[in-house]
Backbone bond lengths (Angstrom), bond angles and torsions (degrees), N, CA, C in turn:
res aa  C-N    CA-C-N  psi(-1)  N-CA   C-N-CA  omega(-1)  CA-C   N-CA-C  phi
1 M - - - 1.450 - - 1.526 109.75 -
2 I 1.311 114.67 144.33 1.464 121.59 177.57 1.521 108.42 -116.78
3 Y 1.327 115.41 123.19 1.455 121.08 173.26 1.526 106.78 -95.35
4 V 1.320 116.43 133.08 1.461 121.42 -179.27 1.525 108.72 -117.09
5 D 1.322 116.16 132.36 1.461 118.60 179.32 1.526 109.92 -96.59
6 T 1.299 115.80 173.33 1.464 122.63 -172.99 1.519 112.98 -59.96
7 S 1.327 117.65 -35.97 1.462 119.81 -177.93 1.528 111.81 -57.47
8 V 1.305 116.82 -35.23 1.466 121.32 179.94 1.531 110.50 -71.47
9 I 1.324 116.27 -40.99 1.466 119.75 -179.57 1.524 110.41 -67.91
10 V 1.328 117.39 -37.99 1.466 120.63 176.49 1.530 109.43 -61.61
11 A 1.321 117.16 -44.23 1.471 120.73 178.97 1.530 111.89 -67.31
12 L 1.314 116.96 -30.87 1.460 120.82 178.50 1.526 111.37 -68.00
13 L 1.329 116.74 -36.01 1.462 120.66 -171.74 1.530 115.05 -106.38
14 T 1.324 117.90 -7.41 1.457 121.40 176.51 1.526 108.18 -132.61
15 V 1.301 115.96 174.85 1.464 120.07 179.89 1.532 108.51 -88.23
16 E 1.316 114.45 116.66 1.464 123.36 180.00 1.536 106.94 -135.99
17 P 1.318 117.71 165.29 1.474 119.49 178.30 1.532 114.00 -56.19
18 K 1.315 118.20 -32.70 1.472 121.20 -177.05 1.531 113.43 -101.27
19 T 1.325 117.75 12.58 1.464 120.77 -176.22 1.527 112.72 -56.27
20 Q 1.319 118.26 -45.19 1.473 120.45 -178.00 1.526 111.05 -60.84
21 G 1.316 117.13 -46.67 1.462 120.39 179.71 1.514 112.41 -64.13
22 V 1.318 117.15 -41.07 1.468 121.53 179.17 1.521 110.10 -66.01
23 T 1.319 116.82 -43.42 1.469 120.87 -179.56 1.524 111.08 -62.45
24 T 1.314 116.83 -44.09 1.473 121.36 178.25 1.526 110.36 -62.53
25 W 1.331 116.59 -45.45 1.467 121.35 178.56 1.524 111.00 -59.84
26 Y 1.328 116.35 -49.25 1.466 120.64 -177.12 1.531 111.17 -62.39
27 A 1.322 117.00 -41.10 1.469 121.09 -179.68 1.525 111.96 -63.02
28 G 1.333 117.56 -27.87 1.455 121.29 -178.70 1.519 115.27 -92.70
29 L 1.327 117.66 1.73 1.467 120.17 -178.64 1.519 112.16 -65.75
30 L 1.315 115.45 140.10 1.459 121.32 175.32 1.525 111.16 -99.19
31 D 1.321 116.89 -26.24 1.457 122.20 178.88 1.522 110.12 -117.62
32 T 1.305 116.38 152.58 1.461 121.66 178.59 1.524 109.52 -73.98
33 P 1.330 118.09 124.60 1.468 119.75 178.21 1.531 110.93 -70.92
34 I 1.315 114.82 160.76 1.459 122.63 -176.43 1.516 110.10 -110.87
35 C 1.324 115.90 145.23 1.455 122.00 172.58 1.525 107.77 -149.52
36 S 1.300 116.27 158.07 1.468 119.67 177.42 1.516 110.30 -86.60
37 D 1.321 115.03 164.97 1.459 118.70 179.16 1.528 112.65 -70.30
38 W 1.330 117.94 -4.87 1.460 121.57 170.83 1.531 110.15 -60.56
39 L 1.327 116.38 -25.54 1.460 121.83 178.14 1.529 111.54 -54.40
40 L 1.326 117.69 -36.56 1.467 121.32 -177.95 1.524 111.29 -56.68
41 T 1.314 116.43 -48.94 1.464 121.04 -178.96 1.513 111.60 -72.04
42 E 1.324 116.14 -45.99 1.459 120.06 -175.19 1.528 111.81 -66.35
43 F 1.325 117.46 -38.50 1.459 120.55 178.57 1.527 110.22 -65.95
44 S 1.325 116.76 -44.44 1.467 120.41 178.27 1.520 110.69 -59.22
45 S 1.318 116.98 -40.61 1.459 121.30 177.65 1.528 110.79 -62.30
46 A 1.313 116.89 -44.56 1.467 121.24 -179.14 1.529 111.12 -61.18
47 I 1.321 117.27 -40.86 1.463 120.51 179.62 1.528 110.03 -69.05
48 S 1.320 117.09 -38.90 1.461 119.99 176.85 1.529 111.70 -62.91
49 I 1.319 116.56 -39.39 1.464 120.62 176.79 1.524 110.02 -62.87
50 K 1.329 116.36 -43.45 1.463 119.82 178.75 1.534 111.11 -61.66
51 L 1.328 117.31 -36.36 1.469 120.68 176.67 1.526 110.79 -68.37
52 R 1.318 117.37 -47.44 1.473 121.07 -178.11 1.519 112.16 -62.13
53 T 1.314 116.36 -32.70 1.466 120.73 -177.48 1.532 112.16 -96.86
54 A 1.314 116.29 11.15 1.469 123.71 176.69 1.529 113.39 58.78
55 Q 1.334 116.45 30.64 1.463 119.95 173.87 1.524 110.78 -79.23
56 I 1.338 115.92 -26.29 1.468 122.49 174.33 1.523 107.91 -139.07
57 N 1.327 115.81 162.56 1.466 120.10 176.52 1.527 109.45 -105.31
58 E 1.328 115.80 175.70 1.477 120.78 -177.06 1.524 112.17 -58.71
59 A 1.314 117.87 -40.33 1.467 120.78 -179.24 1.529 110.64 -63.62
60 N 1.325 116.10 -43.99 1.468 119.60 177.94 1.524 111.14 -65.34
61 A 1.319 116.83 -40.64 1.464 120.54 179.18 1.527 110.40 -61.20
62 K 1.313 117.01 -41.55 1.469 120.94 178.98 1.532 110.36 -62.96
63 R 1.332 116.41 -44.32 1.471 120.90 178.37 1.522 110.89 -62.08
64 V 1.334 116.99 -44.71 1.466 121.77 -179.15 1.525 110.63 -63.42
65 R 1.319 116.63 -40.75 1.472 119.80 179.22 1.531 111.08 -63.78
66 K 1.335 116.98 -37.84 1.476 120.27 177.16 1.525 110.15 -66.43
67 E 1.319 117.14 -42.74 1.469 120.63 177.74 1.527 110.65 -63.17
68 F 1.317 116.14 -37.72 1.461 120.77 177.73 1.529 110.64 -62.99
69 E 1.322 116.82 -44.57 1.471 120.50 178.20 1.529 110.64 -60.09
70 S 1.317 117.29 -41.84 1.468 120.76 177.49 1.523 110.87 -62.92
71 L 1.316 116.46 -42.99 1.458 120.94 178.34 1.523 110.88 -61.57
72 M 1.320 116.75 -41.05 1.457 121.48 179.96 1.533 111.79 -64.36
73 E 1.314 116.29 -28.44 1.460 120.58 -177.76 1.525 113.70 -80.93
74 G 1.332 117.87 -13.03 1.451 116.26 -178.05 1.504 116.26 -165.27
75 G 1.324 118.34 -11.06 1.453 120.07 -176.76 1.510 114.53 -99.78
76 L 1.319 116.30 -3.53 1.460 122.06 178.66 1.519 109.20 -141.26
77 R 1.314 115.88 149.83 1.463 120.68 170.70 1.526 106.11 -100.44
78 I 1.315 116.90 114.59 1.457 122.03 -176.44 1.527 108.76 -98.42
79 V 1.330 115.71 128.89 1.464 121.28 177.90 1.519 110.03 -115.81
80 T 1.311 114.84 152.48 1.461 121.72 178.97 1.518 109.93 -78.00
81 V 1.316 115.19 143.18 1.465 120.42 176.69 1.524 108.03 -80.77
82 S 1.316 116.27 123.11 1.463 120.76 -179.72 1.525 111.04 -83.90
83 R 1.298 116.17 161.95 1.464 121.05 175.79 1.522 110.57 -60.51
84 D 1.339 116.91 -37.57 1.470 120.09 177.57 1.526 111.67 -62.60
85 A 1.330 116.26 -37.34 1.472 119.34 178.33 1.527 110.08 -65.75
86 F 1.329 117.31 -40.41 1.468 119.50 176.27 1.526 110.49 -60.64
87 R 1.317 116.91 -42.61 1.467 120.57 179.03 1.527 111.33 -63.67
88 H 1.326 115.90 -45.00 1.462 120.03 179.97 1.531 110.25 -63.23
89 A 1.328 116.14 -40.98 1.467 120.35 178.15 1.529 110.29 -60.96
90 A 1.323 116.81 -41.53 1.471 120.69 178.53 1.524 110.80 -62.65
91 E 1.325 116.65 -39.33 1.467 120.13 177.64 1.527 110.64 -64.63
92 M 1.326 116.92 -39.84 1.464 120.16 -178.46 1.528 112.40 -67.35
93 V 1.336 118.19 -37.58 1.456 118.58 -179.43 1.527 112.18 -73.27
94 R 1.326 116.21 -18.16 1.470 119.45 175.14 1.529 111.27 -68.58
95 L 1.316 116.50 -21.85 1.467 120.96 177.15 1.526 106.86 -82.24
96 H 1.315 115.97 74.79 1.464 121.87 -170.33 1.527 113.62 -57.04
97 D 1.313 117.44 -29.46 1.459 119.57 -179.56 1.536 112.68 -72.06
98 H 1.344 117.69 -11.49 1.465 120.73 176.74 1.524 111.54 -84.05
99 G 1.340 117.25 -16.33 1.455 121.64 172.65 1.516 117.42 77.07
100 L 1.323 118.49 6.84 1.461 119.80 -178.21 1.523 112.14 -70.59
101 R 1.317 115.47 138.16 1.460 122.07 171.34 1.523 107.97 -93.05
102 A 1.327 115.84 166.70 1.463 121.37 -174.12 1.535 113.08 -54.83
103 G 1.328 116.54 -52.19 1.466 119.61 -176.67 1.514 113.09 -62.12
104 D 1.321 116.41 -41.37 1.465 120.09 179.89 1.523 111.30 -69.44
105 S 1.332 116.45 -36.53 1.468 118.46 178.08 1.526 110.05 -65.42
106 L 1.322 116.87 -33.90 1.463 120.13 178.27 1.529 110.74 -68.06
107 H 1.324 116.74 -43.81 1.474 119.32 175.37 1.531 110.15 -57.38
108 L 1.320 116.65 -46.96 1.466 120.52 -177.84 1.521 111.42 -64.81
109 A 1.324 117.06 -41.95 1.472 120.10 179.59 1.529 111.17 -61.31
110 V 1.320 117.28 -41.99 1.470 120.56 178.76 1.519 109.95 -65.66
111 A 1.324 116.98 -45.07 1.471 120.51 179.78 1.520 110.84 -59.38
112 L 1.314 117.07 -43.07 1.468 120.89 179.07 1.520 111.19 -67.10
113 E 1.313 117.15 -41.08 1.465 121.44 179.03 1.530 111.26 -60.55
114 L 1.321 116.36 -35.79 1.469 121.31 179.89 1.527 112.91 -80.46
115 G 1.323 116.44 -10.69 1.462 119.68 -176.99 1.517 112.34 73.26
116 T 1.317 116.25 30.77 1.460 121.76 -177.92 1.525 110.81 -66.15
117 T 1.312 117.26 138.15 1.461 122.74 -179.10 1.519 112.44 -83.48
118 Y 1.335 117.00 -39.96 1.465 122.23 -174.04 1.526 111.65 -117.74
119 M 1.331 115.23 145.39 1.463 122.07 172.91 1.521 107.80 -116.84
120 A 1.328 115.59 126.75 1.457 121.43 173.87 1.520 107.06 -105.96
121 T 1.316 116.55 111.16 1.458 121.91 -179.70 1.518 109.89 -149.74
122 L 1.323 114.94 153.82 1.454 120.80 173.32 1.525 110.45 -105.82
123 D 1.305 116.30 2.52 1.463 122.54 -178.67 1.529 109.39 -93.47
124 S 1.311 116.67 117.80 1.470 120.48 -175.00 1.532 112.68 -65.92
125 T 1.327 118.08 -33.85 1.466 120.12 179.11 1.515 110.46 -69.95
126 L 1.317 117.37 -43.99 1.462 120.27 176.70 1.526 109.83 -62.68
127 A 1.325 116.49 -41.85 1.465 120.39 179.17 1.531 110.82 -59.43
128 A 1.321 117.29 -46.26 1.466 121.23 -179.60 1.525 110.92 -61.66
129 N 1.323 116.58 -39.64 1.463 120.31 -179.81 1.525 112.07 -73.47
130 A 1.318 117.22 -35.26 1.465 120.15 175.39 1.532 109.51 -63.09
131 K 1.311 115.33 -45.35 1.468 120.71 178.58 1.531 110.58 -62.15
132 R 1.327 116.34 -41.86 1.466 122.02 178.33 1.536 111.06 -58.86
133 N 1.329 115.20 -29.37 1.464 121.16 -179.54 1.528 112.88 -95.83
134 G 1.322 116.76 15.72 1.459 121.05 173.02 1.506 116.33 87.84
135 M 1.317 118.23 8.46 1.457 120.34 179.60 1.526 109.87 -88.51
136 K 1.320 115.32 151.34 1.457 121.32 173.70 1.527 107.63 -90.78
137 L 1.319 116.72 152.20 1.444 121.72 -176.81 1.521 111.79 -107.36
138 I 1.313 115.71 143.35 1.466 122.05 172.08 1.521 106.31 -85.18
139 N 1.302 116.85 129.57 1.468 121.27 178.78 1.528 109.28 -100.71
140 F 1.296 115.36 132.77 1.472 120.86 -179.04 1.509 110.86 -110.03
């Protein structure tokens, strides 16, 4: 199983430095990647940031949101975040020297709870923590 975090989905649907690599990877997938429903909030936040910082305009944001809805309907397996995952995420962020932020710790906690083998992320801190927890990383 491959768990995908928000950074990868943002790169898949908008123009980012790693968009080409993410697009090629996604096109070659044989299995549907997994993400938690935290993606809904985090992705919306990322698009709002891109709008506020003039990285995209309203028309592009509308198109990206439609593509995101299509992806949610069939290109990703979305799982609910359990109370245990929230607790585990809270424990992980207490390890301040690991550098995890709340959202990334939640992604990692869900991936670990599911027994996911691979983590797809563009975030180096999340990647380091996934690796620390025995997960293999997708390279883009």
